[in-house]
C-alpha positions in Angstrom: 74.7 67.6 93.9 71.5 68.7 92.1 70.2 72.0 91.3 67.2 72.4 91.5 64.9 73.2 88.0 62.1 75.6 87.5 59.3 73.7 85.5 57.7 74.6 82.2 54.8 75.6 83.7 56.7 77.9 86.6 58.5 79.7 83.4 55.5 80.9 81.3 53.7 82.1 85.0 56.8 83.9 85.9 57.0 85.1 81.9 54.0 86.4 82.1 54.2 88.4 85.0 57.2 90.0 84.0 55.1 91.1 81.1 52.3 92.2 83.0 54.8 94.2 85.2 56.0 96.3 83.1 52.8 96.7 81.1 51.8 98.3 84.5 54.7 100.8 84.2 54.2 101.7 80.8 50.1 101.9 81.1 49.8 102.8 84.7 53.1 104.4 86.0 54.1 106.1 83.4 57.6 108.3 83.7 58.2 110.8 81.3 62.0 110.7 79.5 62.7 113.7 76.9 66.0 110.8 76.1 63.7 107.7 75.0 64.7 107.2 71.3 60.9 108.4 70.1 61.2 111.8 72.2 64.8 112.0 70.5 63.7 111.1 67.2 60.0 113.2 67.4 62.0 116.6 68.6 65.0 116.0 65.8 62.0 116.1 63.0 60.7 118.9 64.5 63.7 120.6 64.1 64.7 121.6 68.0 67.1 118.2 68.8 70.0 120.0 67.8 71.2 119.9 71.8 71.0 115.3 71.9 73.7 115.8 69.4 72.6 112.5 66.9 72.3 113.1 63.2 68.7 112.0 61.9 70.6 109.1 60.8 71.7 107.4 64.1 68.7 108.8 65.7 66.7 106.1 62.9 69.1 103.9 63.4 68.8 103.9 67.8 64.6 103.6 67.0 65.2 100.6 64.7 67.0 99.3 67.3 64.3 100.1 69.8 61.6 98.3 68.0 64.1 95.4 67.0 64.9 94.2 70.5 60.7 95.2 71.7 59.1 92.8 69.0 62.4 90.0 70.2 61.8 90.6 73.4 58.0 88.8 73.2 59.7 86.1 71.7 59.5 83.7 74.9 55.7 84.8 75.1 55.7 82.6 72.0 57.5 80.0 73.3 54.9 79.7 75.9 51.9 80.0 74.0 52.5 78.8 70.7 54.9 76.2 71.2 54.5 75.2 67.8 54.4 78.4 66.2 58.0 79.3 68.4 59.3 75.8 66.8 57.9 77.1 62.9 60.1 80.3 63.4 63.0 78.3 63.7 64.2 79.8 67.2 66.2 77.6 67.9 69.0 77.5 71.2 72.4 78.8 70.3 72.8 75.9 73.7 71.5 73.5 75.4 69.8 74.7 78.1 70.4 73.4 81.5 69.1 73.5 84.7 71.2 75.7 85.9 70.3 78.2 83.2 66.8 77.9 83.8 67.3 78.7 87.2 69.0 80.9 86.0 67.2 83.2 84.0 64.7 82.8 86.4 66.2 84.9 89.1 67.7 87.7 87.0 64.0 88.5 85.6 62.7 88.2 89.6 65.5 90.7 90.2 65.5 93.3 86.6 61.7 93.4 87.2 62.2 94.4 91.1 64.5 97.3 90.3 62.7 98.9 87.2 59.9 98.9 89.3 61.7 99.9 91.7 63.3 103.0 90.3 60.1 104.2 88.6 58.7 104.2 91.6 61.2 106.3 93.6 60.9 108.5 90.1 57.0 109.0 90.4 57.8 109.6 94.2 60.5 112.5 94.1 61.1 113.6 90.4 59.4 116.9 89.0 59.8 117.4 84.8 59.5 120.4 82.5 57.3 120.4 80.0 59.9 118.8 77.7 60.1 115.8 80.3 63.9 116.7 81.6 63.8 116.2 85.5 64.6 119.4 87.4 65.2 117.2 90.6 69.2 115.0 90.9 67.6 111.7 92.3 70.1 109.6 94.3 68.2 108.1 96.7 66.2 104.9 96.5 67.7 101.9 93.5 69.2 104.9 92.6 72.6 104.4 95.4 72.9 101.3 93.2 73.0 102.7 89.9 72.4 106.2 87.9 70.5 103.9 85.6 68.2 101.7 87.1 65.2 101.1 84.8 67.2 100.6 81.7 69.9 98.1 84.1 66.2 96.3 85.7 65.8 95.7 81.8 68.8 94.6 80.5 68.9 92.1 83.3 64.9 91.2 82.5 66.4 90.6 78.2 69.3 88.5 80.2 66.9 86.2 81.8 64.9 85.6 78.6 68.4 85.1 76.8 68.9 82.4 79.6 65.2 81.1 79.2 65.1 80.5 75.9 69.4 81.3 74.5 68.0 82.0 70.0 70.1 83.4 67.5 66.9 86.3 67.6 67.5 87.1 71.3 70.4 87.6 71.1 69.9 90.0 68.2 67.0 91.9 70.1 69.5 91.8 73.2 72.5 94.1 71.5 69.7 96.0 69.4 68.7 97.1 73.1 72.3 97.2 74.5 73.4 99.6 71.8 70.2 101.3 72.6 70.5 101.9 75.8 74.2 103.1 75.8 73.7 106.0 73.8 70.7 106.9 75.9 72.9 106.9 78.9 75.6 108.5 77.6 73.3 111.6 76.5 71.6 111.6 80.5 75.0 111.2 81.6 75.5 113.9 79.3 72.4 116.6 80.4 72.8 115.5 84.0 76.3 116.6 84.2 75.0 120.2 82.5 72.3 121.0 84.0 73.4 119.2 87.6 77.2 120.1 87.9 79.3 119.4 90.3 76.1 117.5 92.4 76.2 115.4 89.4 79.6 114.5 89.2 80.2 113.7 92.9 76.8 111.8 92.8 78.7 109.4 89.6 81.7 109.3 91.4 80.1 107.1 93.9 77.1 105.0 91.7 78.2 103.6 88.9 76.5 103.9 85.7 75.5 99.8 85.8 76.5 99.6 89.3 77.5 100.1 93.1 81.3 101.7 92.8 84.1 100.3 95.4 86.6 102.9 95.0 86.7 106.8 93.4 86.8 106.7 89.4 86.2 109.2 86.7 82.7 111.0 87.3 81.1 110.2 84.3 83.2 108.4 81.2 82.8 104.9 82.0 
């Protein structure tokens, strides 16, 4: 049975909507985060970041991962707006892009965008942040019932969607850099939440997984 395949025009429209929604979240709906890569790096350079447990060298590597993944994330946009430029940089696909890949890639863009937006709106509505950008309230409602890190999971799904639509080596490298950066950020946030909220966070983590729902009782923060 044939699978319906989104055309180039629809894909480009969906990509533009995805980039636009992320721009809105960053520009109009910003959420403070003391564990963003550059917040950690600034604190370390000021001399007040010892609590994060990372050396300056590791933070610099994390910052490089963040920059690299950010730049690579614009490759699909280049492919839509400037196909010749895309081809000139030899962003050749690692495998043939089938109708299923295009359909699944589009679905990931939609799910990831909705997830990240829902998380941002939940944080803006329910969280209170101190001067350093650390949450004073443990958010467990809404999308946070499905994942302890819905913003990062949503962004990861978007990146996977990008790769499904245009599976180039450069995008694969960008996705890997994103995953490295996200993994470290998740671990740092969990350690801080465990310190701040104690048993409340441990109970929450026992019910909700790092990336998605738990279907069994397991370790609270060690995954």
